[in-house]
C-alpha positions in Angstrom: -52.5 90.4 86.8 -51.6 86.7 86.1 -52.9 84.2 88.5 -50.3 83.0 91.0 -49.6 79.4 92.1 -50.5 77.4 95.1 -47.4 78.3 97.1 -48.3 82.0 97.0 -51.8 81.2 98.2 -50.4 79.1 101.1 -48.1 82.0 102.1 -51.0 84.4 102.1 -53.0 82.1 104.4 -50.0 81.7 106.7 -49.5 85.4 107.0 -53.2 86.0 107.9 -53.3 83.1 110.4 -50.1 83.6 112.4 -49.4 86.5 114.7 -45.6 86.7 115.1 -42.8 86.5 112.5 -39.1 86.6 112.2 -37.9 87.8 108.8 -34.4 87.6 107.3 -32.3 87.9 104.2 -28.8 86.5 103.5 -25.6 87.7 105.1 -23.8 90.7 103.6 -27.2 92.0 102.2 -27.4 93.7 98.8 -30.2 95.6 97.3 -32.5 92.6 96.5 -32.1 90.9 99.9 -32.5 94.1 101.9 -35.4 95.4 99.7 -37.3 92.2 99.9 -36.7 91.9 103.6 -38.1 95.4 104.3 -41.0 94.8 101.9 -42.1 91.7 103.8 -41.5 93.4 107.2 -43.7 96.4 106.2 -46.4 94.1 104.8 -46.6 92.3 108.1 -46.5 95.4 110.2 -49.4 96.8 108.1 -51.4 93.7 109.0 -50.8 94.4 112.7 -48.4 91.4 113.2 -45.5 91.3 115.6 -42.4 91.1 113.4 -38.7 91.3 113.8 -36.3 91.9 110.9 -33.0 90.0 111.5 -29.8 90.0 109.4 -26.3 88.7 110.0 -24.8 92.0 108.9 -25.9 95.7 108.8 -26.8 97.2 105.5 -23.9 98.6 103.4 -23.6 102.4 103.4 -25.1 102.9 100.0 -28.3 101.1 101.0 -28.6 102.5 104.5 -31.3 104.8 103.3 -33.7 101.8 103.1 -33.5 101.0 106.8 -34.2 104.5 108.1 -37.7 103.6 109.2 -37.0 99.9 109.9 -35.0 98.5 112.7 -32.9 95.5 111.5 -31.4 93.6 114.4 -28.0 91.8 114.0 -28.2 89.9 117.3 -30.6 87.0 118.0 -33.9 88.4 119.2 -35.6 87.2 122.3 -38.9 85.4 122.5 -40.7 82.9 120.3 -42.2 83.3 116.8 -45.0 81.5 115.0 -43.2 81.6 111.7 -40.0 82.7 109.9 -39.7 84.1 106.4 -36.5 84.0 104.5 -36.0 86.1 101.3 -33.5 85.9 98.5 -31.5 83.0 100.0 -31.1 79.7 98.1 -29.8 77.7 101.1 -30.3 78.1 104.9 -26.6 78.5 105.6 -26.5 81.6 103.5 -28.1 83.4 106.4 -25.0 83.1 108.5 -25.6 83.1 112.2 -29.4 83.4 112.0 -29.5 80.0 110.3 -29.5 78.1 113.6 -32.5 80.1 114.9 -34.6 79.8 111.8 -34.0 76.0 111.6 -36.0 75.7 114.9 -39.1 77.6 113.9 -42.4 75.7 113.6 -43.1 77.2 110.2 -40.5 78.4 107.7 -41.5 80.2 104.5 -39.0 80.8 101.7 -39.4 83.5 99.0 -36.6 83.3 96.4 -35.9 83.7 92.7 -32.7 81.6 92.4 -33.0 78.5 90.3 -30.5 76.8 92.7 -32.8 77.1 95.7 -32.7 74.0 97.9 -36.4 74.2 98.9 -35.5 74.1 102.6 -38.6 75.6 104.0 -42.1 74.2 104.9 -43.5 76.5 102.2 -41.2 77.3 99.3 -42.2 79.9 96.7 -39.4 79.8 94.2 -39.7 81.6 90.9 -36.6 81.6 88.7 -38.5 83.6 86.1 -38.8 86.5 88.5 -36.2 89.3 88.1 -35.7 89.5 91.8 -37.1 88.5 95.2 -38.3 92.1 95.4 -40.5 91.6 92.4 -42.0 88.5 94.1 -42.7 90.6 97.2 -44.5 93.1 95.0 -46.7 90.2 93.7 -47.3 89.1 97.3 -48.8 92.6 98.1 -51.0 92.3 95.0 -52.2 88.8 96.0 -53.1 89.9 99.5 -54.6 93.2 98.2 -52.5 95.2 100.7 -51.4 98.8 100.2 -47.6 99.5 100.0 -46.2 102.1 102.4 -43.7 104.6 101.1 -40.9 102.6 102.7 -42.1 99.4 101.1 -42.4 101.0 97.7 -38.8 102.3 97.9 -37.5 99.0 99.2 -39.1 96.9 96.5 -38.1 99.4 93.7 -34.5 99.3 94.9 -34.6 95.5 95.0 -35.7 95.3 91.4 -33.3 98.0 90.1 -30.2 96.5 91.7 -30.9 92.8 90.8 -31.7 93.7 87.1 -28.6 95.8 86.8 -30.8 98.9 86.2 -33.0 96.8 83.8 -30.0 95.7 81.7 -30.0 91.9 82.6 -31.9 89.1 80.8 -34.0 88.6 83.9 -35.9 91.9 83.1 -39.3 91.1 81.8 -42.5 93.0 80.8 -43.9 92.0 84.2 -40.8 93.6 85.8 -41.5 96.9 84.1 -45.2 96.7 84.9 -44.3 96.4 88.6 -41.9 99.3 88.4 -44.4 101.4 86.6 -46.9 100.9 89.4 -44.2 101.8 92.0 -43.4 105.0 90.2 -47.1 105.9 90.0 -47.3 105.3 93.7 -44.6 107.9 94.3 -41.1 106.3 93.9 -38.7 108.8 92.4 -36.0 106.9 90.3 -33.3 109.6 90.2 -32.7 110.0 94.0 -32.7 106.2 94.4 -30.1 105.9 91.6 -28.0 108.6 93.2 -28.0 107.0 96.6 -27.2 103.5 95.3 -24.6 104.3 92.6 -23.3 107.8 93.1 -22.6 108.0 96.8 -19.8 105.5 97.5 -17.8 105.7 100.7 -14.1 106.4 100.3 -13.4 102.9 101.7 -15.2 101.3 98.8 -13.4 103.4 96.2 -10.0 102.5 97.8 -10.9 98.8 97.9 -12.0 98.8 94.2 -8.6 100.3 93.3 -6.8 97.5 95.1 -9.1 94.9 93.5 -8.5 96.3 90.0 -4.8 96.0 90.5 -5.3 92.2 90.8 -7.1 92.0 87.4 -5.9 89.1 85.3 -6.9 87.5 82.0 -6.5 84.0 80.5 -4.3 83.6 77.4 -7.3 83.1 75.1 -8.9 86.3 76.5 -12.1 84.5 77.4 -11.8 84.6 81.2 -10.9 87.5 83.4 -10.7 87.6 87.2 -9.9 89.8 90.2 -9.9 89.2 93.9 -10.2 90.9 97.3 -8.4 89.7 100.4 -9.2 90.4 104.1 -5.9 92.3 104.3 -7.1 94.6 101.5 -10.4 95.1 103.2 -8.6 96.0 106.4 -6.2 98.4 104.7 -9.1 100.2 103.0 -11.2 100.1 106.2 -13.9 98.6 104.1 -16.9 96.5 105.3 -18.0 93.3 103.5 -20.8 95.1 101.6 -18.3 97.5 100.0 -17.5 94.8 97.4 -21.0 94.8 96.0 -20.9 95.3 92.2 -17.2 94.7 91.8 -17.6 91.7 89.5 
């Protein structure tokens, strides 16, 4: 395993030192945000920490299987926390309503793979070469020499699969495949995960996709195409914000 940088070591020390954590991903969570969030949550729970997982919106229906064993709150939690951890969000405002609460915490840790990350935390571990925030959470487990629970394995695998387009995108590296190989050896079954993510769409999503495809346009030179979704279309299809995931 390649040696990690100083920011990862600082995060490891902070996780061991502090006792209570508030963890969040961005609003309208997709596979990477939700998977990385659950991975970090499970890591901290395994260390005996008090931890709350907080998100502006509930998981979309095709990813609800990830949160079966993890309670993700969508309302501000009570009490104080020693530290906050934000995954897969390049700016604080991307959290939605939770942003105000995280901005007041004494220690803020950011784990993200977007090159546009604004480094808004006290500790910022940003790796644009990583395929996903989920892959970075996998490396966090390795650095801390902590075992991954079945829920964490499933969450991290889902994060990597969705953010690499099932390993089709350029961000897929040898290191990505090595992480996935480990997760499969630990018990993750790719086929059921693929079925739940890609083959079990709610009827609302299918209706909304049909409406969106009817807006498809293309520039005269054929180099640019576009489509759009309106709130009225969402309302007519009875869709939730997460139903648009993957439309582009």
